[in-house]
N, C-alpha and C positions, 0 to 999 in steps of 0.2 A: 288494574294499576298498580298493582303490586306487577302482573305480569307483563306488560309493555315496563316495566323500568329494567328489572332484571336484563329484558331482550336485549334494548337496548344497549347498556353496561356490555352485556357480550359480547354485540356484532360491535362496538365500539374500541372494547382490550383487542378484538380480534383486527384489528383495522392496524391498533399500534404493533401489535405484535408480529403480526406478516410482516411490514416495514424494519421494527429493529431487526427479525431473525433473519431477511433476507441482508444486512446491512454485516447482523455481527456473523456472520455464514463467510463471507469474504475477505477480514476483516485482518491486519495482519497480527502475529501471534493465534490469536481469537480461530480463527478462523480454520487454524495449524490442523494439522494431522493425528499432532499430540493429545490433543482437545476434544474429548467427547464428544458425539454430537451428544448426547445425556447433558452435557452439560453445558452446553451452547446452549440445548432448551430451558436446559432452568436456569439459564441466564437472560433470557429470551423473555420471558416470563416474567419473570420477575421484575424487568426492566419497566416492564406493558404495566403491569399494574396499577407502576409507581406514574409513569408518564403519562396514560390516559387522564389520571385528571387534572395535567395541566393543562394538555391541550387538546379538550372534551369540545370547548370550543369553535376548533377547525375543523370538526370532526363531520361528515352528513349526518342526513338521519337516516333512520335503518330503510333500509324499500321492502315492498310488500310480494315483490319476486324472490325469486332464485334467484336469477340470470344479476339482474343490478349486483346482488351481492355478492358473487362469486365477479362476476366484474370492477366491483368495487377493492375487493380485497386481491387482485393482479393489480387494479394498478397498483396501491400501497406495495405490494413486496416487486414488483416493479423500480419503481424508487426508493423502494430499501436497498434490491443489487445495487441500482446504479449508483448510493454512496455508500456501498463497498468497492464497486470495481475503479471508482475514485481511489479511493485508499493504495488500491490494488498497483493500479496504478501510479501514484506517488512513489511509494517502492518499488516500481520496475526500476529506477534512478539509478537503484544500488546496482542491480543485475545487471544496466548497460556500464556502468564505474569499477563491479567487479570484471567482466570480462576484459573489456582494456587493460586495467591493470595486469591482469592472469596472462597476456597475450604480451606485454612489456617488460613484466619478470620472467615467463619462461616455465609459469606454471602450467601452460595453455591444457594441457592433459592432466592433473591434479585433479581431480572429481574426488567428491565425497557427497553425502547424502546430505539434504538441507532437510531440516525439522522443520521449517516455517511454513517451506511451498512444498514438502513431501517431495520430494524428487531429485535426482540426479542431479549438480551444480558443482562448477569453476572453485575448486577448496574455497579462493579470498571471496567468491559471490556470497558463496554460504556463513564465511566471518561475518563479512559485511551486512547482511539479513540478518543474523542472530545478536548481531551486537546494536544494526536501529529497531529492530522490534525489543528490542532488552531498555533500549532507552527512551521509546514512544512508552513504557508503559513504569517506567521510571517519574520522568516527566509531566503523566498525568494528560498528556497530548490526545490519552485516546479519551480521557474528560470533554473535550472539543469537539473528538466527534460526537461524543453524543449529544453535546450541544446543538450541533451540528445538525445533527436526527430529526431535535428538538426545535430547533428553527425554523425547520425545513416545514412544517405545518400553516407558520406566515406567509415562506416566500410560494412554496407553491397551495395551498389551502385546501379542500375537497373536493379533486378532481375527477371531471367524468370520462377522464384522456387521458394520455401519457401526452407530456408535452416532449416531442423527437426531437424535432429540429435544433431545441432547445438542450436538447440533452447529448445531442452528436456534432452538439458544435466546440461545447461542453468538455467532451472529450480528450476532442482533434485538438486541443490547446494545451489540456492537461499531458498528453502523451506529448508534444513537442516541449513543452515546457517538463517534463521528466529526462527526454532526453538530451539536450543541450545541459541541466543541471548536472546529468550520472556524465556526458565530457568534460563537463570542468573540474568535478567530482576527482574524477581519473589524470587529469593535466597534470600534474610533477612527476606520476610515475611513466604517463606517456612519457614526455620529456625526457626521463631519464631512457629510460627505453631507447628510447631516435639517437640520445646522444651515443649512449653507448655500442649498440649496435653499429653507430658510424665507426666510430673509433677503430668496434676489431675490424671493420670492413676492411681498414688502411693500415692496421696492424697484417692483418691476408694479405697484400697486398706485397708490405713491404719485409716482412719475413714468412715467404710462402715453406717451408719448412716445419712450420710453429702451428703444431694443432690448437687451431685458435678459440675452438668449438669446446672443445675436454677445458682448455684452461679459461675462455668465459662464460661458459656456463655456471660455476656455481659463485665467481663473483657477481652476475647477475641476477643471480639470487639472492642473497645476499643484499647487494647492495642494492635491491629492488624493493625487497620484506623492509632492509632499514628507512628507508621513503617511508614505504606505508605505515612504518609504527611512530615516526616522527608527526606526520602528515596524518595520523586517526583523530584525535583530540576535533583538529580542523574541518575536515572533512566531515564525522559526525552533526557538525555542532552547523554544516552547511545545509545537509541533508534536513535535519531538524525543523531547521529555517523554513526548506523547499515542503514540508509537509504541512508544518501551522501555516501558510501562506496559503497549500491548496486545501488544505479543510476549513481555514478562517475564513476565503471565499463565502463558503455557504451560511455563514451569522446570518443572524436577523442586522448585527449594527454593520455588517458589514466585512 
């Protein structure tokens, strides 16, 4: 009896760990290169032991063969991976906004290493990404992400297969929404860049002797960064709303 109980608990904790570990691996901030793999592993294990008693009723019974066990773990890991990719897709709105802002401000070729994505990106893209990740953790939106993972056991239950059609539809809608939000976040700076370049072109036609590029480039950077500074609070609030609604769609209460 004790042997069967221990085997059941280990198997169920493993299922929970597979879903949580795969999700945390891609969560903004926690899944970055600056966070060691050991830290992510310990966090996933600790959360698995805490969440397993809560979701035990939704977990399947222990199979009597190795292949069904491996299949169940793979399904749980795939669901966790799906949630992690959803979080990354929501965060990609800032990548789109940063690229558009960089083109409009004139900082297209200014690159820096983004610690969140562990790769080179435009300077403003990295700045927006770091700011948003910090705000997500400061406003406890990562708790909402964990709550969505817990509620996912009520939404999906103990599936023996993956609802790939539903997953693909949700991913397409999330990508479309993130793209639109990214363009909307960069709209003030985009309008400034369009108006400034139009004025610069007219000035070049009126005064051909003037080197408008050397005169206009510093002004474009100064004006663009000033608008970024003024609109940054509204941009971050808009993004946090987008992130909260995207994750909140997976909560059990809707």
